[in-house]
C-alpha positions, 0 to 999 in steps of 0.5 A: 437478472444477475445471479449471486456468482455473476455479482461476485465476478463483477465485484472482483473485476471492479476491484482489479480495475480499481487496483490497476488505476490506483497503481498508476496514479500519483497522490498528494499527501492529503489524498494519499492519507485518506485512501490509506486510512492514516493521518498526514502526521502518520505519513510525515513521521514515516517519510522522515524516518525513511520508511516511505519514499516520496518526491518533494521536500515538504509535505505540501509537495509530496507525491505518493505512488498508488503502488504504495497503498498496500504497503502503507495499509499493512504497516499501519495495521501491524503498528496498530494491531501488534504495537510494532515499531514503524521500522519493524513493521516496514521490515516485516512487509519487506520480508513478506514481499521478498518471500512472495517474489522468491516463491513466484520465481520458483513457480516459474522455474527460475 
């Protein structure tokens, strides 16, 4: 029988595996919107504004990288929770990512 700690460790391992698999996937517009919890229209507005990048010219041919899931969810949350403009929300996420990158570089001593 699995104890609570073993169950938590298994959940974490499954979450990490799911994240790795999602990072390596490409999603069409419909599936990506569902995974991110946004509408196709929300994606279209953000692609046309240059906030999100995608392959393909029309929404029907757009493909999104799994690595963008976190970014989209965070931008959407900032817009929803703080009524932020899309461009401002994207800038906040970019700055957070840059701070994290610089901190990691400092920890490695470089």
